[in-house]
FILOKE-65396 format. One line per field, with one value per residue (C-alpha): y, z, x; residue number from 1; residue in one letter. Coordinates in Angstrom, 2 decimals, decimal comma, padded with zeros to 5 digits, always signed. Each point is the difference from the previous one (the first is absolute). Layout:
<atoms>
py = c(Y;...)
pz = c(Z;...)
px = c(X;...)
i = c(NUM;...)
aa = c(a;...)
</atoms>
This chain:
<atoms>
py = c(+027,17;+002,70;-002,33;-002,60;+002,63;+001,17;-003,56;-000,81;+003,16;-000,87;-003,33;+001,75;+002,36;-000,88;-001,88;+001,88;-001,96;-003,77;-001,44;+003,40;+000,77;-000,45;-002,58;-002,83;+002,19;+000,04;-003,73;+000,12;-001,13;+001,95;-001,33;-003,18;-000,40;-003,02;-001,75;-003,14;-003,34;-002,67;-002,10;+002,79;+000,65;-003,71;-000,09;+003,02;-001,71;-003,14;+002,17;+001,72;-003,30;-001,55;+003,10;+000,26;-003,72;+000,20;+002,94;-001,63;-003,29;+001,81;+001,90;-003,22;-001,93;+002,88;+000,09;-003,79;+000,35;+002,78;-002,01;-003,03;+002,12;+001,42;-003,54;-001,07;+002,91;-000,73;-003,80;+000,18;-003,04;-002,36;-002,37;-000,54;+003,75;+000,57;-002,74;+001,50;+003,50;-001,33;-001,59;+003,34;+001,80;-002,63;+000,12;+003,80;-000,01;-002,72;+001,85;+003,27;-001,70;-001,51;+003,41;+001,71;-002,78;+000,20;+003,78;-000,36;-002,69;+002,07;+003,04;-002,02;-001,41;+003,50;+001,32;-002,90;+000,50;+003,79;+000,62;+001,13;-002,38;+001,56;+003,60;+000,76;+003,77;+000,59;-002,09;+002,02;+003,25;-001,22;-000,83;+003,41;+002,59)
pz = c(-041,62;+002,50;+001,72;+000,52;+001,62;+002,29;+001,04;+000,61;+002,11;+001,97;+001,08;+001,52;+002,16;+003,68;+000,74;+001,96;+001,93;-000,15;+002,12;+000,88;+002,87;+003,69;+002,43;-001,21;-002,81;-001,66;-000,59;-001,97;-003,57;-002,98;-002,12;-001,77;+001,97;+002,15;-000,69;+002,15;-000,89;+002,10;-000,32;+001,32;+002,86;+000,88;-000,19;+002,32;+002,49;-000,06;+000,42;+003,02;+001,60;-000,48;+001,34;+003,10;+000,78;-000,39;+002,38;+002,57;-000,16;+000,41;+003,04;+001,44;-000,23;+001,42;+002,90;+000,44;+000,05;+002,62;+002,10;-000,16;+001,00;+002,94;+001,04;-000,19;+002,21;+002,59;+000,00;+003,18;-000,86;-000,40;-002,83;-001,22;-000,23;-001,73;-002,53;-000,65;-000,39;-002,38;-002,09;-000,15;-001,07;-002,65;-001,33;-000,13;-001,92;-002,42;-000,60;-000,62;-002,43;-001,86;-000,21;-001,26;-002,55;-001,17;-000,27;-002,12;-002,16;-000,58;-000,79;-002,49;-001,56;-000,25;-001,74;-002,46;-000,74;+000,06;+002,90;+003,52;+002,22;+003,19;-000,51;+002,94;-000,28;-001,84;+002,59;+002,87;-001,76;-000,39;+003,72;+001,19;+000,74)
px = c(+000,41;-000,95;-002,45;+002,74;+002,24;-002,81;-000,84;+003,67;+000,38;-003,14;+001,50;+003,03;-002,08;-000,41;-003,19;-002,64;-002,62;-000,43;+002,78;+001,48;-002,41;+000,58;-001,29;-002,21;-001,36;+003,42;-000,24;-003,26;+000,74;-001,23;-002,86;+001,05;+003,25;+000,73;-003,29;-000,05;-001,48;-001,62;+003,16;+002,21;-002,43;+000,03;+003,79;+000,19;-002,32;+002,17;+003,10;-001,51;-001,04;+003,44;+001,74;-002,17;+000,30;+003,78;+000,24;-002,28;+001,93;+003,32;-001,27;-001,47;+003,26;+002,03;-002,46;+000,35;+003,79;-000,15;-002,46;+002,30;+003,00;-001,96;-001,03;+003,64;+001,08;-002,69;+000,48;+002,05;+002,11;-002,96;+000,97;-003,58;-000,64;+003,35;-000,81;-003,45;+001,49;+002,65;-002,78;-001,83;+003,18;+000,73;-003,56;+000,13;+003,29;-001,18;-003,27;+001,80;+002,39;-002,97;-001,73;+003,17;+000,59;-003,62;+000,30;+003,14;-001,62;-003,14;+002,13;+002,04;-003,16;-001,43;+003,10;-000,10;-003,71;+000,25;-002,39;+000,85;-001,97;+001,32;-001,11;-002,30;+000,41;-003,29;-001,86;+001,46;-000,91;-003,57;-000,22;+001,20;-002,71)
i = c(1;2;3;4;5;6;7;8;9;10;11;12;13;14;15;16;17;18;19;20;21;22;23;24;25;26;27;28;29;30;31;32;33;34;35;36;37;38;39;40;41;42;43;44;45;46;47;48;49;50;51;52;53;54;55;56;57;58;59;60;61;62;63;64;65;66;67;68;69;70;71;72;73;74;75;76;77;78;79;80;81;82;83;84;85;86;87;88;89;90;91;92;93;94;95;96;97;98;99;100;101;102;103;104;105;106;107;108;109;110;111;112;113;114;115;116;117;118;119;120;121;122;123;124;125;126;127;128;129)
aa = c(x;x;x;x;x;x;x;x;x;x;x;x;x;x;x;x;x;x;x;x;x;x;x;x;x;x;x;x;x;x;x;x;x;x;x;x;x;x;x;x;x;x;x;x;x;x;x;x;x;x;x;x;x;x;x;x;x;x;x;x;x;x;x;x;x;x;x;x;x;x;x;x;x;x;x;x;x;x;x;x;x;x;x;x;x;x;x;x;x;x;x;x;x;x;x;x;x;x;x;x;x;x;x;x;x;x;x;x;x;x;x;x;x;x;x;x;x;x;x;x;x;x;x;x;x;x;x;x;x)
</atoms>
């Protein structure tokens, strides 16, 4: 009876150590906590790849749109240049729409399957010095 009360009281005490530290040392799990598997590591790698490719594609199509807009502004009334610039703008918008739709679809798929495919935070933390 006394042991149960002591154990119950111990669970209500604030936790010292483990995830209570500061900096990267505060994120170190205790022994036996958060043990990863090869499948979860593979899923995290796939998540990182999808996230990075999505970001790069989004930046690329925004750049294509800006380049097309700049070409349109500097066309000087030349119909061929205006048509080419309009194509660049259209391709940039279509590409950006495809990337946003793919992002939404992957996010929806991740919420259905219970895994966040678009979480690139851990990858960015690993890249920082």
